[in-house]
C-alpha positions as CSV (number, residue, x, y, z in Angstrom):
1,M,3.4,-8.7,-14.2
2,Y,4.6,-11.7,-11.4
3,K,7.9,-12.0,-10.4
4,Q,9.5,-14.8,-12.5
5,E,12.2,-15.4,-9.8
6,K,9.1,-16.9,-7.2
7,L,7.6,-18.8,-9.4
8,F,10.6,-20.9,-8.8
9,S,11.4,-20.8,-4.6
10,N,10.7,-23.4,-3.3
11,D,7.0,-21.7,-1.4
12,R,3.9,-23.5,-2.1
13,V,1.2,-20.3,-1.9
14,I,-2.2,-21.2,-0.7
15,L,-5.5,-18.9,-0.1
16,L,-6.5,-20.4,3.4
17,T,-10.6,-19.2,4.9
18,L,-10.2,-19.6,7.9
19,K,-12.7,-18.2,10.9
20,E,-12.5,-14.5,12.6
21,E,-12.3,-16.3,16.2
22,Y,-9.5,-18.5,14.4
23,F,-7.3,-15.7,13.6
24,D,-7.4,-14.1,16.3
25,Q,-6.1,-16.7,18.6
26,I,-3.1,-16.8,16.0
27,L,-2.6,-13.3,16.5
28,N,-2.6,-13.3,19.3
29,G,-0.6,-16.3,20.6
30,T,-2.9,-18.6,21.7
31,K,-2.9,-21.3,19.1
32,L,0.5,-22.2,17.6
33,H,-1.1,-25.2,15.1
34,E,-3.5,-26.0,12.2
35,F,-5.9,-28.3,12.3
36,R,-6.9,-29.6,9.1
37,F,-8.8,-33.5,7.4
38,R,-7.4,-32.4,4.4
39,F,-3.8,-30.1,3.6
40,P,-1.4,-30.6,1.9
41,V,1.1,-32.3,3.1
42,E,4.3,-29.4,1.9
43,D,5.4,-26.4,3.9
44,V,3.6,-23.2,2.9
45,I,2.5,-19.3,2.8
46,A,-1.0,-18.9,3.4
47,Y,-2.8,-16.0,2.6
48,I,-5.7,-15.7,4.7
49,Y,-9.6,-15.0,3.3
50,L,-12.1,-14.6,6.6
51,P,-15.6,-15.8,4.9
52,S,-18.5,-13.8,5.9
53,P,-19.8,-11.0,7.4
54,I,-16.0,-10.0,7.0
55,K,-15.3,-11.7,3.7
56,K,-11.2,-9.6,3.7
57,V,-8.1,-11.2,3.6
58,V,-6.8,-9.9,6.2
59,G,-3.2,-11.8,6.5
60,K,-0.7,-14.7,5.9
61,F,1.2,-17.6,8.2
62,R,3.3,-19.7,6.9
63,L,2.2,-23.8,7.5
64,S,5.1,-26.1,8.1
65,N,5.8,-29.1,9.6
66,T,2.7,-30.4,8.6
67,R,2.2,-34.2,9.5
68,F,-1.2,-36.3,10.1
69,L,-1.9,-37.8,13.4
70,D,-3.8,-40.6,14.4
71,I,-6.9,-39.9,16.6
72,K,-5.7,-40.6,20.4
73,T,-1.8,-39.3,19.0
74,I,-3.4,-36.0,17.9
75,S,-5.8,-35.6,21.4
76,D,-3.3,-36.1,23.1
77,F,-1.3,-32.9,21.4
78,Y,-4.0,-31.2,21.3
79,H,-3.9,-32.3,25.3
80,K,-1.6,-31.6,25.9
81,T,0.3,-28.3,23.7
82,Y,-3.3,-26.7,24.3
83,E,-4.5,-28.1,28.1
84,K,-7.8,-28.5,26.5
85,P,-9.7,-31.4,27.2
86,Y,-8.8,-34.5,25.6
87,S,-12.2,-34.9,24.7
88,E,-11.9,-32.3,23.1
89,M,-10.2,-33.2,19.7
90,F,-11.3,-36.7,20.1
91,D,-14.4,-35.9,19.1
92,W,-13.7,-34.0,16.9
93,V,-11.0,-35.7,15.1
94,T,-13.3,-39.4,15.9
95,P,-15.4,-39.5,11.7
96,R,-12.6,-39.5,10.3
97,K,-8.8,-42.1,10.7
98,G,-7.0,-38.6,12.7
99,C,-5.3,-35.3,11.2
100,Y,-3.0,-33.1,9.6
101,V,-2.0,-30.6,12.5
102,S,0.9,-27.7,10.7
103,D,3.0,-25.1,13.1
104,I,2.3,-21.7,12.4
105,T,5.1,-19.4,12.4
106,D,5.7,-15.8,10.4
107,V,2.6,-14.4,10.7
108,M,1.7,-10.5,9.7
109,A,-1.6,-9.6,9.9
110,F,-2.1,-6.4,7.1
111,E,-2.8,-2.7,8.2
112,K,-4.2,-2.5,5.3
113,C,-7.0,-5.9,4.0
114,I,-8.0,-6.8,0.6
115,N,-12.5,-6.7,0.2
116,Y,-14.1,-8.9,-1.2
117,E,-15.4,-6.8,-3.4
118,E,-12.0,-6.0,-4.4
119,L,-11.3,-9.4,-4.9
120,I,-13.4,-10.4,-7.0
121,G,-12.4,-8.2,-10.2
122,I,-9.5,-9.6,-9.6
123,K,-8.8,-12.5,-11.9
124,G,-8.2,-16.0,-10.3
125,F,-10.5,-15.2,-7.4
126,S,-12.9,-17.7,-5.5
127,A,-13.8,-17.7,-2.0
128,P,-12.7,-20.8,-1.2
129,Q,-14.0,-23.3,1.1
130,Q,-11.3,-24.4,2.8
131,Y,-7.6,-23.8,0.8
132,M,-6.8,-22.9,-2.7
133,Y,-3.6,-22.8,-4.2
134,L,-2.4,-19.7,-5.9
135,E,0.2,-20.4,-8.1
136,S,-1.8,-20.8,-11.1
137,K,-3.6,-17.4,-10.2
138,L,-0.8,-15.1,-10.9
139,E,-2.9,-11.4,-11.1
140,L,-4.6,-12.4,-7.5
141,L,-1.6,-13.3,-6.3
142,E,0.6,-10.3,-7.4
143,V,-1.9,-8.1,-5.3
144,L,-1.7,-10.5,-2.0
145,E,2.0,-9.6,-2.2
146,K,1.3,-6.3,-2.0
147,L,-0.3,-6.2,1.0
148,K,1.7,-5.0,4.3
């Protein structure tokens, strides 16, 4: 059964869909932030689901200090932090008023991943388009917490 003390921790837990290339950049230390148009503002522990063709939960990390930045501020931040063209972020975020940025820390890649075929047999699993909270999906959360 799910550990009772975890139910009362301050950490929200999500299953986050992420492209494989971005997870690789996080692992090698070249991607330090997550950028999203919609995202929870509170700190979260994110289990990482890589979509097709991988279709596996491959690791987890903490997302913290989430804040919404307007178009100019996020473009400046991206340009200065990643030494990428200002226009790269500006063009991506321009249809919106800005985006959320979160700091990525406590990164862990799992030695043994869990694949889609196993996941679909677990109550509460569905592959999220963006992310989904896991607090009400106790069976799924219990399986994910055992991954190392």
